[in-house]
C-alpha positions as CSV (number, residue, x, y, z in Angstrom):
1,X,19.0,-9.4,6.0
2,X,20.0,-12.3,3.8
3,X,17.5,-14.6,5.6
4,X,14.6,-12.2,5.4
5,X,11.6,-13.1,3.3
6,X,9.2,-10.4,2.1
7,X,5.8,-10.8,0.3
8,X,4.7,-7.9,-1.9
9,X,0.9,-8.0,-2.6
10,X,0.2,-6.1,-5.7
11,X,3.6,-6.1,-7.3
12,X,3.0,-4.9,-10.8
13,X,2.7,-1.2,-10.2
14,X,5.7,1.1,-11.0
15,X,6.1,1.8,-7.3
16,X,6.0,-1.8,-6.3
17,X,8.6,-2.7,-8.9
18,X,11.0,0.0,-7.6
19,X,10.4,-1.1,-4.0
20,X,11.1,-4.7,-5.1
21,X,14.4,-3.6,-6.6
22,X,15.5,-1.8,-3.4
23,X,14.4,-4.6,-1.1
24,X,16.2,-7.1,-3.2
25,X,19.3,-5.0,-3.2
26,X,19.1,-5.1,0.6
27,X,19.3,-8.9,0.4
28,X,15.6,-9.8,0.9
29,X,14.1,-12.9,-0.7
30,X,11.0,-11.7,-2.5
31,X,7.6,-13.3,-3.3
32,X,5.7,-11.1,-5.7
33,X,1.9,-11.5,-5.9
34,X,0.2,-9.9,-8.9
35,X,-2.7,-10.2,-11.2
36,X,-0.4,-9.6,-14.2
37,X,2.6,-12.0,-13.7
38,X,3.8,-11.5,-17.3
39,X,4.7,-7.9,-16.5
40,X,7.3,-8.9,-13.9
41,X,9.4,-11.4,-15.8
42,X,12.1,-8.9,-16.9
43,X,12.2,-7.4,-13.4
44,X,12.7,-10.8,-11.7
45,X,15.6,-11.7,-14.0
46,X,17.4,-8.4,-13.0
47,X,17.0,-8.8,-9.2
48,X,20.1,-10.0,-7.2
49,X,18.1,-11.9,-4.5
50,X,15.9,-14.9,-4.9
51,X,12.5,-13.9,-6.3
52,X,9.4,-15.7,-7.3
53,X,6.1,-14.6,-9.0
54,X,2.7,-15.9,-8.0
55,X,-0.6,-15.0,-9.8
56,X,-3.0,-13.5,-7.3
57,X,-6.5,-12.0,-7.6
58,X,-7.3,-9.4,-4.9
59,X,-11.0,-9.4,-5.8
60,X,-11.5,-13.0,-4.8
61,X,-11.2,-12.8,-1.0
62,X,-11.9,-16.5,-0.3
63,X,-9.3,-17.7,-2.8
64,X,-6.7,-15.2,-1.7
65,X,-7.1,-16.3,2.0
66,X,-6.5,-19.9,1.0
67,X,-3.6,-18.9,-1.3
68,X,-1.9,-16.9,1.5
69,X,-2.2,-19.8,4.0
70,X,-0.7,-22.3,1.5
71,X,2.1,-19.9,0.5
72,X,3.0,-19.4,4.2
73,X,3.3,-23.1,4.7
74,X,5.6,-23.4,1.7
75,X,7.8,-20.5,2.8
76,X,8.1,-21.7,6.4
77,X,8.4,-18.1,7.7
78,X,7.8,-14.6,6.5
79,X,9.3,-11.4,8.0
80,X,7.5,-8.7,6.0
81,X,4.3,-8.4,4.0
82,X,3.7,-5.2,2.0
83,X,0.3,-4.6,0.6
84,X,-0.1,-2.2,-2.4
85,X,-3.5,-2.9,-4.0
86,X,-5.2,0.5,-4.2
87,X,-7.7,1.1,-6.9
88,X,-8.8,4.6,-7.8
89,X,-11.0,6.1,-10.5
90,X,-13.4,9.1,-10.8
91,X,-16.6,9.8,-12.5
92,X,-18.9,12.8,-11.7
93,X,-21.9,10.5,-12.2
94,X,-20.7,8.3,-9.4
95,X,-21.8,5.0,-11.0
96,X,-22.3,2.3,-8.5
97,X,-20.3,-0.3,-10.4
98,X,-17.2,1.8,-10.2
99,X,-17.7,2.5,-6.5
100,X,-18.3,-1.2,-5.9
101,X,-15.1,-2.2,-7.6
102,X,-13.1,0.2,-5.5
103,X,-14.7,-1.0,-2.3
104,X,-14.1,-4.7,-3.3
105,X,-10.4,-4.1,-3.9
106,X,-9.5,-1.3,-1.4
107,X,-11.7,-2.5,1.5
108,X,-12.7,-6.2,1.2
109,X,-9.6,-7.4,-0.6
110,X,-7.3,-5.2,1.6
111,X,-8.9,-6.3,4.8
112,X,-8.8,-10.0,3.8
113,X,-5.1,-9.8,3.1
114,X,-4.2,-7.9,6.2
115,X,-6.4,-10.0,8.5
116,X,-5.0,-13.2,7.1
117,X,-1.4,-12.1,7.3
118,X,-1.8,-10.7,10.8
119,X,-3.2,-14.1,12.0
120,X,-0.3,-15.9,10.3
121,X,2.2,-13.5,12.0
122,X,0.4,-14.1,15.3
123,X,0.8,-17.9,14.9
124,X,4.5,-17.3,13.8
125,X,5.1,-15.1,16.8
126,X,6.5,-12.0,15.0
127,X,6.6,-10.1,11.8
128,X,5.8,-6.8,10.0
129,X,2.7,-6.0,8.1
130,X,2.9,-2.8,6.0
131,X,0.6,-1.2,3.4
132,X,0.8,1.6,0.8
133,X,-1.9,3.9,1.8
134,X,-2.8,7.6,1.1
135,X,-3.4,10.9,2.9
136,X,-6.6,10.9,0.9
137,X,-8.0,8.9,3.8
138,X,-7.7,11.9,6.1
139,X,-10.8,13.6,4.6
140,X,-13.5,12.9,2.2
141,X,-13.0,13.8,-1.5
142,X,-14.5,13.8,-5.0
143,X,-13.3,10.2,-5.6
144,X,-15.8,9.3,-2.9
145,X,-15.2,5.5,-2.5
146,X,-11.4,5.9,-2.8
147,X,-11.1,8.5,0.0
148,X,-13.5,6.5,2.2
149,X,-11.6,3.2,1.5
150,X,-8.3,4.8,2.5
151,X,-9.9,6.1,5.7
152,X,-10.9,2.5,6.3
153,X,-7.3,1.3,5.7
154,X,-5.9,3.8,8.1
155,X,-8.2,2.8,10.9
156,X,-7.9,-1.0,10.1
157,X,-4.1,-0.8,10.4
158,X,-4.3,1.2,13.6
159,X,-6.7,-1.4,15.0
160,X,-4.3,-4.2,14.1
161,X,-1.4,-2.3,15.8
162,X,-3.5,-1.9,19.0
163,X,-4.4,-5.6,18.8
164,X,-0.7,-6.6,18.6
165,X,0.0,-4.4,21.6
166,X,-2.8,-6.0,23.6
167,X,-1.4,-9.5,22.7
168,X,2.1,-8.3,23.6
169,X,3.4,-9.6,20.3
170,X,6.3,-8.2,18.3
171,X,4.2,-7.6,15.2
172,X,4.9,-4.2,13.7
173,X,2.2,-2.4,11.6
174,X,3.5,0.2,9.1
175,X,1.2,2.6,7.4
176,X,2.8,4.3,4.4
177,X,0.6,7.2,3.5
178,X,1.5,8.6,0.1
179,X,0.8,12.2,-1.0
180,X,-1.9,13.0,-3.5
181,X,0.2,11.9,-6.4
182,X,-2.6,11.6,-8.9
183,X,-3.6,15.2,-8.3
184,X,0.0,16.3,-8.5
185,X,0.3,14.6,-11.9
186,X,-2.9,16.2,-13.1
187,X,-1.4,19.6,-12.0
188,X,1.9,18.7,-13.7
189,X,3.6,19.8,-10.5
190,X,7.3,19.1,-10.4
191,X,7.3,20.3,-6.8
192,X,4.8,17.7,-5.5
193,X,5.4,14.8,-7.9
194,X,8.5,13.1,-6.7
195,X,10.4,10.5,-8.8
196,X,9.2,7.0,-8.2
197,X,12.7,6.1,-7.1
198,X,12.6,8.6,-4.3
199,X,9.1,7.5,-3.2
200,X,10.3,4.0,-3.0
201,X,13.5,5.0,-1.2
202,X,11.5,6.7,1.6
203,X,9.1,3.8,1.7
204,X,11.8,1.2,2.1
205,X,13.6,3.3,4.7
206,X,10.3,3.4,6.8
207,X,10.0,-0.3,6.4
208,X,13.5,-1.1,7.5
209,X,13.1,1.3,10.5
210,X,9.8,-0.5,11.3
211,X,8.0,2.9,11.6
212,X,4.3,2.8,12.7
213,X,3.2,5.6,10.3
214,X,5.0,7.8,7.7
215,X,3.9,10.2,5.0
216,X,5.8,9.9,1.7
217,X,7.3,12.0,0.5
218,X,8.2,14.2,3.4
219,X,7.0,17.4,1.6
220,X,3.4,16.1,1.8
221,X,3.5,16.2,5.6
222,X,2.5,19.9,5.6
223,X,-0.4,19.2,3.2
224,X,-1.6,16.4,5.4
225,X,-1.4,18.6,8.5
226,X,-3.4,21.4,6.8
227,X,-5.9,18.9,5.4
228,X,-6.8,17.8,8.9
229,X,-7.0,21.4,10.2
230,X,-9.1,23.0,7.5
231,X,-12.8,23.6,8.5
232,X,-15.2,21.9,6.1
233,X,-16.5,25.1,4.5
234,X,-13.0,25.9,3.4
235,X,-11.9,22.3,2.6
236,X,-14.9,21.8,0.3
237,X,-14.1,24.9,-1.8
238,X,-10.7,23.6,-3.0
239,X,-10.5,22.7,-6.6
240,X,-7.7,21.1,-8.7
241,X,-7.6,22.6,-12.2
242,X,-5.4,21.1,-14.9
243,X,-2.8,23.5,-16.1
244,X,-3.1,24.5,-19.7
245,X,-0.3,23.3,-22.0
246,X,1.7,26.0,-23.6
C-alpha cells in the first residue's frame, strides 16, 4: 500500500479529514483537493504519509477538468479517487438560486470530476473511482434538488461501472451511500447519528475491499430498504420533527 496514491476531491469536510487520516495510516500517499486549503494545514502536518493540498473549485467545471489532467501528469499514476463534494440546503420557498447552486456542485461538478477521472483511469488501464453519496437519492424529498442530484450520482456511477465492464477494464466504481445524517442530527438521534470516526472506518473498509456499493453506516440499510418499498402515499406523509430541548 506504500506505493498507492489517492486523490480526495472535497477534502475539507469533517468526514473527508477523518478518511484522510485513516487512508494515510494505511500508507497511502494523499492529494487533497479543496476550496479551503487553509483548513487542512494542521491535518497535513499530523499525517504519517506524504500529503499535499491543492486549491480546487468544484463549481468551475472547465478549470477543474484541466486541473485534474495536469495533476495526473505530475503524479504519474493514481490508484484511487474519492469524490466528496455534496452540497445540501433547504428552503420551503424553493428559490431557484439555491437549487441551481446544488445542481452546479452535485450534478455538473460531480459529473465533470467523475468523467475526467474515469477517462484518465481508462488511459492508465486501471484504478478505483469512489464517491460519497447518500440514500437520499433513492427517493425524492423536501430538499428537492439534493435528492434529485443524489439520484443522478447513483445512476452516473452505475453507468460508469457498466461502461468499465463493457471495456473489460479493471476500473472499480464504489458508491458510498451515507444514511440521512442531516435528519438524524436534526432529530438529535444517538441511534442513527454515528461518530464520524465510525462512518470513516466503514467507508475506508469499503474502499479497500473495492466494493461496488455500500450503505454507511450498516444500521441505515434497513431504512434504505424500507424507503424503496414504501408506496408514495405513505412515503409522502413522513415528517421529521425536531425534538424539544428539555
